[in-house]
N, C-alpha and C positions, 0 to 999 in steps of 0.2 A: 368501487373496488372491493372485492371480497377478501376474506381472511387468507386465502391461499393464492391470491393474485401474483405475489412476488416470488413464490417458492421456486418455480422453474427457471427464473431469470439467471441465477448464478451458475446454472449448468454450463452455459457457454464459457464463462470465465473459468470454471473448474476444469472443463475440457481443455481449454487453452493452457492452463497452468499444468495440467497433467502431461500434456504433450511437451511443453517446455521442460518440465522436470525429467521426463523420460529421456529426452535428448541430452540433458545434462548428465544423467547417470550413464548413458551410453558413452558419452565422451570421457567421463571420469573412469569408467571401466577400461577404456582404451588408453588411459594414461594421459589424456589431454587436459590442459588447464581450460576451465570454462569461466568466462566473465559474463555475469548476468547483469544486464542494465536494469537499474532501479530508478525511480523518480518519486517525488512527493505528489500525492494525489488528494483531491477533495471531490465531493459531489458537486454537481452544478448548483444545486439548491444551497449548499453551504457557501459557495463562492458568491452567489447572488445576495445572500444575507450578510456575509461577513467580509467579503473581498478575499484577496489572496496575498501571500507574502511576496514582496518584490525581491527579496534576497534571503539567504539562509538565516541571517540575523533577525529577520522579521518574523520568523516562525514563533518566537516567544509571545507574540501578541495574539496567537490563535490557540484554540483548543486542539489537542493532539490525541491520537490513538497511540498508546504506548505498547510496544512489542515486549512481551515478558516471557518468562519460563524458557522453553526450548528455543525460541527465536530471538531472545534478547542478546545473544552473542553474535547475531548476524551483523556484518558491517553496516548495513542500513539502519539497524536499531541503534548501534553505537553512534552513527553519524547524526541522527536526529537528536539524540540525547546531548551530544556535544554542541550542536548548534541551537538547541532550544532547551537549555537546562531549567528555565523558569516557566516554561509554557504550562498552561493548565491541562492536566491530564483528564480527558473526558471519559475514557474507558481504557481498560487494559485487556489485551488479547494475546493468547498464547499460540495462535496458529494463523497462517496467512488467510485462509478463507474467512476467519472471524474478523481480521483486520479489514478485509475487503468489505464485508457486510457493515461493519461499523462506519467506515468511510462513506459507503453508499447511503447509509441512513442519515448522514449529515452530522454525525457525532463530532467529527474533527478531521484534521489532515494527518497523513501518515505515509510512510514509504511502502511501495509495492513493487514487485517485479514488473517491468514495463510490458512484457509479453502477457502477463496475467491481466493487468489493468486494461490493455488494449481491447480485450474482448467485451468490455462493459462501456457502453455509450453514456451511462449515467455519471461516469468519472471524468475528471479533467485534471491534466497535469498542471500543477501550480508552480512547481520548481523543476527545472530541466533534469534530464536523465544524468545519472552518474553510475559508475561501475562499482560493483562490490569486489 
């Protein structure tokens, strides 16, 4: 596997996220409320090495990717902080593509928009979807 072998892989996820975000902005522009489903994701390799939480309270036993700066006010960021206040923070990310790549690399578990994560076969939903 060469140094650029993974560079094009996130494009599908980025395209899916861009499409989902464009749809949300269209709905917002038209004055509609938009509920975006999110869930907690990990990479398959992370789950193979560490397992996965069986409930929200179990997140504290796992390394997490913390959502910071512009995205720390998102309901999903607040949700994971509320349910995993003592979890080990493996990395902090300030945008969704960075969170995606951190999860994909096996750094830890974190919330992602379901439409965004669905485009990446390397990710697995470890805790069911919830709405923001």
